[in-house]
N, C-alpha and C positions, 0 to 999 in steps of 0.2 A: 161687493163682498166685504164682512165685518176684516179686521185685523185682526190676525193669529198673536200669539204671547210671543212666536218670535217675530213676527213682523215690528210687534208694540218693543219688544229687544233690540231691535237691531236700530233702530230710532233713537232712543234713549240712549244708546251707546255712542252715536252720532252725535245727542245736541251740545256736549260740553263743547265739541271743536266748530260748529256750527254758530254759538253763541255768541264764539269767540271771535271767529268770522264778522259776524252781524255787527260786533261791537266795532272793531275797526273799521267796518263801514261807515256805521251810521254814528258812532260817538254817542250813543244814546244807551243807556241799560231796558228802558221799556221801547225803545223804538225796536230794540235789538230784540228782546225779548218775543216783540209782538211778530214778528219778522221768523223768526222761526217756530213759531206757536201754526203760522201760518202756511209755513211748509210741512210740519205735521197732519195739517187738515189734509193740502194736496197729497202727501205721502197716502192718506187715510183713502182718498178719494181713486187713487192710482192702480191702476193694473201689473201691480207688484211681481206678480211672477213673470212680465216679458222685460223686468227692468236688469238687463244685466250686471249693471255695477252702481250697486246703490248707494253707495258715497257721490260717486259722482253726480246723481240724478239730484240726489239729495244738495249738494251744493250748487248744482246748476239753477236749480229753484229757488235755494236762497237767495244768492247774487242779485237773478235777476232781480226779484222781491224789491229788493235792500236797493236794487239802482233804479225800482219805479220809486220808493220813498225818496232817496235821496233828491230826484228831480222836482220832488212837491215838498220834498222838504226847503230848500232855496227861497219858497215865497215864504213861508211859514217863517222862516229866519229872517227876512229884509223886513216882519212885523213883527220881530220881537221887540222886546222892550231892553234897550241895552244891548251893551256887548256879549253876544253868545259866545259860548265855551263848549266844548265839550264835557260829559261826566266824567270826573276823576273815577279811579278805581284806587283801593290801598290795594300792597305788594299782598302777594297771596289769594286773590280775589280770583276764581277758575277763570273768570272771564277773559280777563287778561291772554287764556290763551300761552300759549307755546315761549318758552324762556330760553333755549338751549343756547342761540347765536345771540351775534351781538345784533344781527339784522333783526330778530324776531323782538328782541327785547328795546331796538332802538324803533320798530314800525308801532310801538303800542304807548312810547310814553308821550307826554301831555304836550311837548312843542312839536311833535310829529305827526299825531294828532291833529293839533292847531291848523300845521300847515298844509292837511290835507284838506280842509275844508276850502282851499284856491281850488284842488283839481276839478277837473272836470269828472263825473258819477263816472263813465269807463276807462278814466285813469285812476282813481280809486280803485275800482276794483281790482283791474289787472296789476295796480302795487302791492296792494293786501296779499291777493293769489299768490302771488310771487315771491316777494319780499320775506313776508312774514309767513307762508304757508309752503313755501319749496315749489308749489306747482310748477309740472313741467308748461313751457308756451306751449303746444300744440294740446294739452288739458283746458287750458285757459281758453286757448281761442277758440274749445269746443263746448264749453261752462257761457259764454259771450257771443257766441254764434261768430266770429270772424278768425282771418286765415293767422295761420303760426305767424309770420310776418307781421302781419300787425296788431297783436298781440306785444312781437318783441319790441315794435318801435312804440306804442304806445309807453310797456315798461320804462323803457328808457326816455320817451320825455317826461315820464310822471318821476323818476328817479332825481332825472335833473332840476326839478322844479322843488325836489325834496331840500336834495342837496345845496342847490342855490340858498337856500332859508334857511340852513341846519347849522348850527357850531356849537350843539352841546358835544363835551364828552361825558364817555361812561365812568363812572364810579359805583364802587361797594356800597353796601348799605351803611358799615362804619364810617364810608368814609361821607356818606351823605349825611349822617345824621349829625358828625361835626362840622360840617358845613352849615348845617340848620343851627345849632349850638351857638356858633360865630356870629352866622346873622342874626340872632337876638338878641347874641347880647350887645350886640353894635344898633339894634332898635331901641335897648331899652334903657341904654346909654346915656339920652335923653341928647346926644351931641346927633350933626350928624359926619361930620369928617371921618368918625370910624367906617359909618355907612358907608360912603365916597370912597375910601381903599376897598371895599370889599366889593364892588361894581366896576363892568366896562362902562366907557364914556358913554357907547349907546345903549341904555340901560333899558328896558321898562318894565312897568308896569298896569297892571291891567286885569277888570274883576268880572266876571257875570253872576247879579242879581236877580236878573229876570223879570227885574219889577216891582218884584219882593220884597227883594232888601236891599237897602241903598250899596251903589256899587260903583265903581269909575271905569266909567262906559268909556272914556276918552285915553286914552290911555300917558301917564305919564312918560316923558322920553327926556334921558338923560340923566348919569349919578347921581346929580346935584338934586332934581326935580324928585327922581326917586327915593334917593332918601331922608329927602325935606318930607312928602307924603311918609313913609315907612315911620319915620320918628313920631310924626303924630297919630298913626294909625295905632302904635304900641305904646303911647302916652296914657295911662291912666284918665279918668273923666266917667263924671255920674251920668253925662247924657248918653256915656256908651253901652254903662251897668243897663240903663234904663231901655234901650232902643232891641238890646236882644237875651233882656230881661233876668242880668244876671253876670259873673264874672265867667268866662270861660275856662278852664281850662287848658294851657299851649303844650302841647307836643312837639317832638321831634320824630317822625318817620319816612318813610317812602311813598310815591302816590304813584301809579303809572312808571315804574320803576325810575324815579325821579325824586330829590330828596323835596320834603313836603311839609309844612308848620300845618297841625289841625289842631283846630280849636273844638272843645267839647265841653257841653251845657247840661247837669243832667243825664248822662250817659246820648246824648245826640251830637253828632258832628255839625256843625255853625257853621265850619267855614273849612276849606281845605287848599293852602297858597303852595303852588307848586315853581321851583327857582329850576329855568334852566343855567347849568352853572359850563366853564370852559375853561381851558387854563389861565386864561385874561380873570375872571373872574366870574360875578353871577351876571347875568344877559338879559332875562327874565326872572318876575313874577308874575303869575295869572293865579289868578282867584280866584272859585269857584262859593258863593255862596246861596245861589239859590235854593233854597229846600228841597224841592223839586228833585234837583239832582244829587242831593246828599243823603238819599234813602238808603240805596244798598252799603255808601261807606259803613254808614252809620251799623245799619246790619253786620257788615265783616268786624267793625272794631268792638261790638258787642260780643261777638263771639270767640277774640283775642285775649292773648298777654299783652298790654300795654306801656305795661309798667305804672310810672309814678311820673306827675306831670313836670316840666319845666319848670312854672311859674303860674301863676293865673292872671289873666288878663285884666286892663281894666283896675 
């Protein structure tokens, strides 16, 4: 039976929430969009008149599609060239989903999205549904076909895994910009010492180029190693300009509720570096330079007023 206009409108009203759930579960915009589209096709084929709670039905279908995707994604990511990192989203993107509470903002931070890669698919689903969308455990149990007690146990286990690897401190946008500007001033000073002072002793730096852009797959570890790498990264060189096709504009912004450096060339984002910040300093730099994972961010960037660049790189 063809969908009525009301049925289509009901799905479209749910689409932003479904996309936000799928993005948190998969860490990929294209995969999230595909999962939501497949959910629509299932909705189109369903006997909608007999679906008592459409929101719950749609969430159940989407979540299980994402669980299947996560299972197959593990094999694909093992064959991925270099380090796999999630696809970053600039703040303001509706796919980031709800941001009313600290837990919701934290669940979509770049650091936590990266940590969630360590979770089993079902752990990740329970964590996202509970922490980011505040689903009751009984609803999560229904979505995943498990008992309510099992949902609670899985959530506490997942939350512990995330907490064990999480050191990030929440900061507002103004503070995030100041941190990025301070970091960039140190990185372009030509000296290592000012950078070391901004970092924690166990700081790391890692990047995802997807085999298409040179990126450091094995993390630099330790303040001195990271500072030396960052000093070299921002040192002007003709070879770097030739590699990227010009001299990118460097901006301070926020991505996934984290301080971020954005490199823009001819209106196209060519790199996003997210910073993990604690009370003791910057503890991690995660750079996304795979062009396939920067398309959505470029669209968001083009539609927003981002002001003048801080400087031109290289």
